[in-house]
C-alpha positions in Angstrom: -0.7 111.6 -43.7 2.1 109.5 -44.9 2.0 107.3 -48.0 3.1 104.4 -45.9 -0.3 104.4 -44.4 -2.5 106.0 -47.2 -0.7 104.6 -50.4 -2.8 103.9 -53.3 -4.2 100.4 -53.6 -4.6 99.6 -57.4 -7.7 97.4 -57.8 -10.4 96.7 -60.0 -14.0 96.1 -60.6 -15.4 94.3 -57.5 -18.0 92.2 -59.6 -14.9 90.0 -60.8 -13.0 89.9 -57.5 -11.5 86.7 -56.4 -12.1 87.0 -52.5 -9.0 86.6 -50.4 -8.6 86.1 -46.7 -5.7 86.0 -44.3 -4.8 82.6 -45.5 -3.2 81.5 -48.6 -5.0 81.3 -51.8 -3.9 79.9 -55.2 -4.6 81.3 -58.6 -3.7 79.9 -62.0 -2.7 83.0 -63.7 -1.6 86.1 -62.1 0.2 89.4 -63.5 2.4 91.6 -61.7 2.2 95.1 -62.8 4.4 98.1 -62.3 3.3 101.5 -62.1 6.2 104.4 -62.4 5.0 107.2 -60.7 6.3 106.0 -57.6 7.8 102.7 -58.5 5.4 100.0 -57.1 4.0 96.9 -58.2 0.3 95.2 -57.8 -1.1 92.1 -58.4 -4.0 91.5 -61.1 -5.7 88.6 -62.3 -5.1 87.5 -65.9 -7.8 88.3 -68.3 -8.5 85.2 -70.3 -9.9 87.5 -73.4 -6.5 88.7 -74.1 -3.1 87.5 -74.6 -0.5 89.1 -72.4 3.3 89.0 -72.5 6.2 90.0 -70.5 6.7 94.0 -71.0 3.1 94.6 -72.3 1.3 97.8 -71.2 -2.1 96.9 -69.9 -5.0 98.8 -68.7 -6.4 98.4 -65.3 -9.3 99.9 -63.0 -8.1 101.3 -59.9 -9.7 103.2 -56.7 -8.1 106.3 -58.5 -9.6 105.6 -61.8 -8.3 104.0 -64.9 -4.3 103.5 -64.9 -1.9 102.1 -67.2 0.9 100.1 -66.0 3.7 97.5 -67.4 3.7 93.6 -66.9 6.8 92.7 -65.3 6.1 89.1 -64.6 3.6 86.4 -65.1 3.0 83.8 -62.7 1.2 80.4 -63.0 -0.4 78.4 -60.0 0.8 81.4 -57.7 0.3 81.7 -54.3 -0.5 84.8 -52.3 -0.8 85.6 -48.7 -2.3 87.9 -46.5 -3.4 90.3 -49.4 -5.4 93.3 -47.8 -8.0 93.4 -50.8 -9.4 91.2 -53.5 -7.3 90.7 -56.6 -9.1 92.0 -59.7 -8.9 91.3 -63.4 -7.0 93.9 -65.7 -9.3 95.6 -68.2 -7.3 95.0 -71.5 -4.0 95.1 -73.2 -2.9 98.8 -74.1 -2.9 99.6 -77.7 -0.3 102.2 -79.3 -3.1 104.9 -79.1 -3.3 104.3 -75.4 0.5 104.3 -75.0 0.3 107.7 -76.8 -2.3 109.0 -74.7 -0.6 108.0 -71.8 2.6 109.9 -72.8 0.9 113.0 -73.6 -0.6 112.6 -69.9 2.7 112.3 -68.6 3.6 115.5 -70.8 0.7 117.4 -69.3 1.4 116.6 -65.8 4.8 118.0 -65.9 3.5 121.2 -67.3 0.9 120.9 -64.5 3.7 120.9 -61.8 5.2 123.9 -63.2 2.0 125.7 -62.6 1.7 124.4 -59.1 5.1 125.5 -58.2 3.9 129.1 -59.3 1.2 128.9 -57.2 3.1 127.9 -54.4 4.6 131.2 -54.1 1.1 133.0 -54.5 0.0 130.8 -51.2 3.2 130.9 -49.5 2.9 127.2 -48.7 6.2 125.3 -47.2 5.8 122.3 -49.1 8.2 120.6 -51.9 6.4 119.0 -54.9 7.8 115.4 -55.9 5.5 114.2 -58.5 2.6 115.1 -60.7 0.1 112.4 -62.3 -3.2 112.4 -64.2 -5.2 109.3 -63.9 -5.6 107.4 -67.4 -9.2 108.5 -67.7 -8.1 112.3 -67.3 -10.7 112.7 -64.4 -8.2 113.1 -61.6 -5.1 115.2 -61.4 -2.9 114.3 -58.4 0.1 116.2 -56.7 2.5 114.2 -54.7 4.4 116.6 -52.0 6.5 116.4 -49.1 6.2 118.8 -46.1 7.6 118.5 -42.5 4.3 120.2 -41.5 0.6 120.2 -41.8 -0.5 122.3 -44.7 -3.8 124.2 -45.6 -3.8 124.0 -49.0 -7.8 124.5 -49.6 -7.6 127.6 -51.4 -4.7 126.2 -53.5 -6.8 123.3 -54.6 -9.9 125.4 -55.4 -7.6 127.5 -57.8 -6.0 124.4 -59.4 -9.5 122.7 -60.0 -10.5 126.0 -61.8 -7.6 125.9 -63.7 -7.4 122.6 -64.9 -11.1 121.7 -64.6 -10.7 118.0 -63.1 -10.7 116.8 -59.8 -7.7 117.9 -57.8 -6.0 115.7 -55.2 -2.9 116.5 -53.1 -1.0 113.7 -51.5 1.6 114.2 -48.5 4.0 111.5 -48.5 6.6 110.5 -45.9 10.4 110.6 -46.2 10.7 107.1 -47.0 8.5 107.2 -50.0 10.2 110.6 -51.0 13.5 108.9 -51.2 11.8 106.1 -53.1 10.3 108.4 -55.8 13.4 110.9 -56.1 16.0 108.1 -55.8 19.8 108.5 -54.7 22.7 106.4 -53.9 23.2 104.8 -50.4 26.4 104.6 -48.4 27.2 101.3 -50.3 27.4 103.3 -53.5 24.6 101.6 -55.1 21.0 102.8 -56.1 18.8 102.8 -53.1 17.0 99.7 -52.4 13.5 101.4 -52.0 14.2 102.8 -55.5 15.5 99.5 -57.2 14.0 96.3 -55.2 11.7 97.3 -52.5 8.0 97.3 -53.4 6.8 97.5 -49.9 8.4 99.0 -46.7 8.7 96.9 -43.8 9.4 98.0 -40.2 13.2 98.1 -39.3 14.3 98.5 -35.5 17.2 99.7 -33.6 17.1 96.2 -32.0 18.1 94.7 -35.8 21.3 96.9 -35.5 22.4 95.4 -32.1 21.5 91.9 -33.0 23.8 92.3 -36.3 26.5 94.0 -34.1 26.0 97.3 -36.2 27.1 100.6 -34.6 23.9 102.1 -33.4 25.4 105.7 -34.3 22.7 107.6 -36.4 25.5 108.2 -39.2 26.1 104.5 -39.7 22.5 103.2 -39.5 20.3 105.9 -41.1 19.5 105.9 -44.8 19.4 109.1 -47.1 15.8 109.7 -45.7 17.1 109.9 -42.1 15.1 106.8 -41.1 17.0 103.3 -40.2 18.4 101.6 -43.3 16.0 99.2 -44.9 19.0 96.7 -45.7 19.2 95.8 -41.9 15.8 94.0 -42.3 17.0 91.9 -45.3 19.7 89.9 -43.5 17.8 89.9 -39.8 16.1 86.6 -39.9 19.5 84.7 -41.3 21.5 86.6 -38.4 18.9 85.3 -35.9 19.4 81.8 -37.2 23.1 82.1 -37.0 23.1 83.6 -33.7 21.4 80.8 -32.2 24.7 78.7 -32.4 26.8 81.6 -31.0 27.6 82.8 -27.3 26.0 86.0 -26.2 28.0 89.1 -25.9 29.7 89.1 -22.1 29.1 85.5 -21.6 31.9 83.4 -20.2 33.5 80.6 -22.8 36.1 78.3 -22.6 39.0 78.4 -25.1 42.4 76.4 -25.3 44.1 79.4 -23.9 41.8 79.5 -21.0 38.6 81.0 -19.7 37.3 84.4 -20.9 34.3 86.9 -21.8 33.0 87.5 -25.0 33.2 91.2 -26.3 31.9 91.2 -29.7 31.4 88.9 -32.7 31.5 88.9 -36.4 29.1 86.1 -37.4 29.6 86.4 -40.9 33.4 85.7 -40.9 32.9 83.3 -37.8 35.1 85.3 -35.5 34.5 85.5 -31.8 36.7 87.9 -29.7 37.3 87.1 -26.0 39.2 88.7 -23.3 41.3 86.2 -21.6 42.9 87.6 -18.4 46.5 88.0 -18.9 46.5 87.5 -22.6 44.1 90.4 -23.5 41.8 90.3 -26.6 41.9 86.9 -28.6 39.9 85.7 -31.6 38.4 82.4 -32.3 36.1 80.4 -34.4 32.9 79.0 -33.0 34.7 75.6 -33.3 37.4 76.6 -31.1 35.3 77.3 -27.8 33.0 76.0 -25.6 29.9 77.7 -23.7 26.7 76.9 -21.6 23.5 77.5 -23.7 21.3 77.6 -20.9 23.6 80.5 -19.6 23.5 82.2 -22.7 19.6 82.3 -22.8 19.4 83.8 -19.6 21.9 86.5 -20.5 20.2 87.5 -23.9 16.7 87.5 -21.9 18.4 90.1 -19.3 19.8 92.2 -22.4 16.2 92.2 -24.0 14.7 93.4 -20.6 17.3 96.0 -20.3 16.6 97.1 -23.9 12.9 97.4 -23.5 13.4 99.2 -20.0 15.6 102.0 -22.1 13.0 102.4 -25.0 
């Protein structure tokens, strides 16, 4: 069970829900609330009873119970597409007493994590604790863990419930969420995108790497989590748009120096490498070559069929 498929959906009281379908819906005032346990944001309707500002802490009601999050943006006349659930109103703006309580809960959650790790040795369980969290109403204590195998932790949960006297929940997370929660630096030298800018993981495929001319060697296209780099998905739409104007790899093109076959391209720098008989590999810009677009479509269709058969 991975967090990608079972992640918490921060929602509120259904009596004040604003129904959302698959089509686009417009809202007068929407606040974007950030929860720091695993660095995700969720939308809530603004509560007209309170005056809320950027960076205010607010109390919201969720499926897990009460929670406290930080307002990172306030949007007016905002359109939201394809929400899985209804938007709910936040309960109230957090007071200084609430903030103190939340800090105390975080401190207690850290202490609970130490106890949890000691109990792992007792039950000889092969898992790694990633984070611990109390719900704001202190009715539930959640342990987020990573493991490469299925773990039977029923006896552990019983003992933890007896120790903390609250409802205990253990949540196994996937490798992508593990990287997001722990954080690291990517091969580019910057903080991981999942840690800094990504709110929800989108699917990334090996086909995107091929389309962008990226080496498909695992060491080149894999992130620190071992999965395909999320950044390949950021530029894929732009690559696909630009690619429409370029020839296909392997296609025959006409240049000022004669006819040749395209061996590779660097579309960002407008470079097309063409192998011309008797002259070897030459580079040209798009404006310096001519090619048949119908032939290009046929070649790309064959390449797609070949790729699908190999997978």
